VOBADREN-666606 format. One record per atom (N, C-alpha, C, O): residue in three letters; x, y, z. Coordinates in steps of 0.001 Angstrom, whole numbers, plus 500000, padded with zeros to 6 digits. Layout:
<atoms>
ALAXYZ;...
</atoms>
This chain:
<atoms>
UNK358284132863791252;UNK358481133068789848;UNK357770134363789448;UNK356624134606789826;UNK358463135165788695;UNK357890136436788267;UNK357054136227787022;UNK357453135532786087;UNK355926136822787031;UNK355074136713785839;UNK355104138042785109;UNK354774139088785669;UNK355500137979783866;UNK355580139176783044;UNK354582139060781905;UNK354400138003781301;UNK353962140164781645;UNK353006140201780552;UNK353669140885779377;UNK354101142033779482;UNK353750140198778281;UNK354337140756777074;UNK353193141138776149;UNK352413140291775714;UNK353113142410775863;UNK352079142859774948;UNK352710143146773594;UNK353741143813773502;UNK352105142657772592;UNK352596142912771243;UNK351627143863770563;UNK350408143702770632;UNK352191144835769921;UNK351381145773769158;UNK351733145609767690;UNK352817145140767342;UNK350824145993766859;UNK351042145864765420;UNK352036146889764922;UNK352356147865765601;UNK352510146640763729;UNK353505147546763161;UNK352897148917762888;UNK353603149922762966;UNK351628148980762576;UNK350997150262762292;UNK350948151124763548;UNK351240152318763478;UNK350590150557764681;UNK350522151293765940;UNK351906151777766345;UNK352070152908766803;UNK352895150917766173;UNK354268151291766501;UNK354756152422765601;UNK355410153350766077;UNK354451152356764320;UNK354872153392763378;UNK354207154727763691;UNK354869155765763674;UNK352928154715763970;UNK352212155953764292;UNK352762156561765581;UNK352933157777765666;UNK353039155727766581;UNK353602156229767837;UNK354989156831767600;UNK355324157860768187;UNK355793156200766748;UNK357117156718766440;UNK357042158077765754;UNK357768159002766120;UNK356163158197764760;UNK356017159468764040;UNK355515160553764981;UNK356002161682764935;UNK354556160232765828;UNK354018161205766776;UNK355109161657767762;UNK355249162850768031;UNK355869160709768290;UNK356945161065769226;UNK358042161862768535;UNK358602162784769128;UNK358355161521767289;UNK359385162260766548;UNK358944163697766302;UNK359736164627766451;UNK357682163879765925;UNK357165165226765694;UNK357222166053766974;UNK357631167214766948;UNK356815165460768088;UNK356859166174769360;UNK358290166545769730;UNK358545167648770212;UNK359210165635769509;UNK360618165891769824;UNK361164167036768979;UNK361818167937769506;UNK360906167010767690;UNK361444168029766793;UNK360774169384767035;UNK361433170424767021;UNK359475169358767254;UNK358719170611767366;UNK358892171306768712;UNK358962172534768765;UNK358962170545769792;UNK358889171163771106;UNK360149171015771954;UNK360326171778772904;UNK361022170075771651;UNK362167169830772525;UNK363509170192771890;UNK364543170125772554;UNK363502170568770628;UNK364742170871769917;UNK364941172377769844;UNK364007173126769557;UNK366166172811770107;UNK366491174228769930;UNK367217174370768590;UNK368228173714768341;UNK366685175226767750;UNK367240175417766428;UNK368124176663766435;UNK367806177636767119;UNK369227176650765688;UNK370092177831765640;UNK369417178968764880;UNK368595178743763991;UNK369784180198765252;UNK369237181330764518;UNK370081181562763263;UNK371076180872763041;UNK369677182536762447;UNK370317182730761144;UNK371803183086761247;UNK372592182531760483;UNK372231183983762151;UNK373669184272762233;UNK374505183041762610;UNK375608182869762092;UNK374004182201763488;UNK374735180991763846;UNK374837180042762649;UNK375879179428762420;UNK373761179932761903;UNK373762179066760725;UNK374719179589759663;UNK375453178818759045;UNK374708180899759454;UNK375624181502758473;UNK377068181304758893;UNK377910180959758064;UNK377369181516760169;UNK378731181358760665;UNK379209179911760518;UNK380346179674760111;UNK378355178953760842;UNK378722177543760704;UNK378918177173759238;UNK379831176416758907;UNK378073177699758362;UNK378194177402756929;UNK379488177958756362;UNK380151177288755569;UNK379859179164756751;UNK381110179769756276;UNK382305178972756782;UNK383256178741756035;UNK382265178550758038;UNK383362177756758592;UNK383498176431757850;UNK384616175992757582;UNK382395175793757519;UNK382438174520756800;UNK382970174718755387;UNK383762173906754909;UNK382549175783754711;UNK383034176051753353;UNK384538176295753365;UNK385250175778752505;UNK385032177074754326;UNK386474177343754426;UNK387236176049754700;UNK388285175806754103;UNK386711175218755602;UNK387365173954755921;UNK387425173049754699;UNK388466172447754437;UNK386351172940753957;UNK386317172077752768;UNK387288172597751706;UNK387976171808751059;UNK387347173905751525;UNK388293174465750555;UNK389740174220750981;UNK390593173926750143;UNK390017174338752269;UNK391373174080752761;UNK391763172617752551;UNK392883172332752128;UNK390866171706752836;UNK391152170287752615;UNK391342170003751125;UNK392233169239750754;UNK390521170606750269;UNK390651170419748823;UNK392000170940748330;UNK392637170306747489;UNK392439172086748845;UNK393742172638748466;UNK394864171710748912;UNK395811171470748162;UNK394760171189750126;UNK395799170290750637;UNK395864169009749803;UNK396955168543749476;UNK394721168441749458;UNK394715167224748646;UNK395252167505747242;UNK395952166669746671;UNK394933168666746684;UNK395443169024745354;UNK396953169172745366;UNK397638168700744459;UNK397470169828746394;UNK398929169974746500;UNK399612168621746675;UNK400653168370746067;UNK399039167755747493;UNK399615166414747657;UNK399581165648746339;UNK400521164915746034;UNK398525165800745556;UNK398411165127744271;UNK399482165610743304;UNK400111164815742606;UNK399677166912743272;UNK400684167480742371;UNK402080167009742757;UNK402860166601741895;UNK402397167063744041;UNK403728166653744503;UNK403954165170744247;UNK405007164785743739;UNK402985164335744590;UNK403158162897744369;UNK403221162569742879;UNK403934161648742482;UNK402493163303742058;UNK402571163103740614;UNK403977163429740111;UNK404542162681739313;UNK404533164526740571;UNK405886164890740154;UNK406902163850740607;UNK407807163494739852;UNK406757163369741821;UNK407729162417742352;UNK407562161045741712;UNK408537160464741237;UNK406369160533741693;UNK406171159160741255;UNK406156158995739739;UNK406580157956739234;UNK405684159979739016;UNK405575159830737564;UNK406801160400736849;UNK407259159831735858;UNK407324161500737336;UNK408426162152736620;UNK409801161819737207;UNK410729161513736458;UNK409941161873738512;UNK411279161746739105;UNK411708160287739260;UNK412831159940738893;UNK410849159433739789;UNK411212158055740065;UNK411568157270738806;UNK412578156566738816;UNK410802157350737737;UNK411192156594736519;UNK412537157034735947;UNK413236156224735339;UNK412908158286736127;UNK414201158735735602;UNK415348158140736410;UNK416449158001735877;UNK415137157788737657;UNK416188157144738453;UNK416380155686738058;UNK417494155165738090;UNK415285155034737684;UNK415348153595737385;UNK415939153358736001;UNK416716152418735837;UNK415609154161735009;UNK416087153911733652;UNK417379154610733335;UNK417893154484732224;
</atoms>
């Protein structure tokens, strides 16, 4: 039979260890993008969001014309 020792630590010790490990991970193991990469990604995201907004606006206008203006005139 295998004997295992289960050690329980308090929530405070666990929280402090988590914060310490998170700080080490962010500070020493993460590579952060430089400013040109950040600017390029931000511009790409802004263009993508504007394109999606334009597409949704066009779909709204077309569906409004079809469902509100054209369809009721066929029924009545």
